[in-house]
C-alpha positions, 0 to 999 in steps of 0.5 A, a space after each residue: 494482509 496483516 490484521 495486526 499491522 505489525 508485519 513491517 515491524 516483524 520484518 525489521 522496518 522501522 516505525 519512521 520507514 512504515 509511516 512513510 509508506 502511502 497505502 495503495 488504497 490512498 493513491 487515488 490518481 494512480 487508481 484512476 490512471 490505471 483503471 480509468 475509474 473516476 467520478 464521471 464514469 461508471 465503466 472501468 478496467 478490472 485487470 489493470 497493470 499492476 506488475 510495476 507497483 511493489 517495485 515503485 511503491 514498495 519499501 525494501 528491508 533485508 531483501 523483503 519488499 513490503 507494500 502497504 494495501 490499505 490501513 484500517 482505522 484502529 489497527 496500526 500499532 506503534 512499537 511498544 
């Protein structure tokens, strides 16, 4: 978790690469598929398969894989 939202830049990712990453929290279809949670039920898996998510949805730069879980409004700052 990066409260300043500059970890990607510090790791050498470009602003364009960072902007192209969709946060996992925005992937409603994936969340519903993995957990079974949707508007029609109240029961869902609390331990879904997640071990493949970094490989599929993360971005890699210089051997480091970055996965964005969520963006909090007002915290993402563009380069100076």
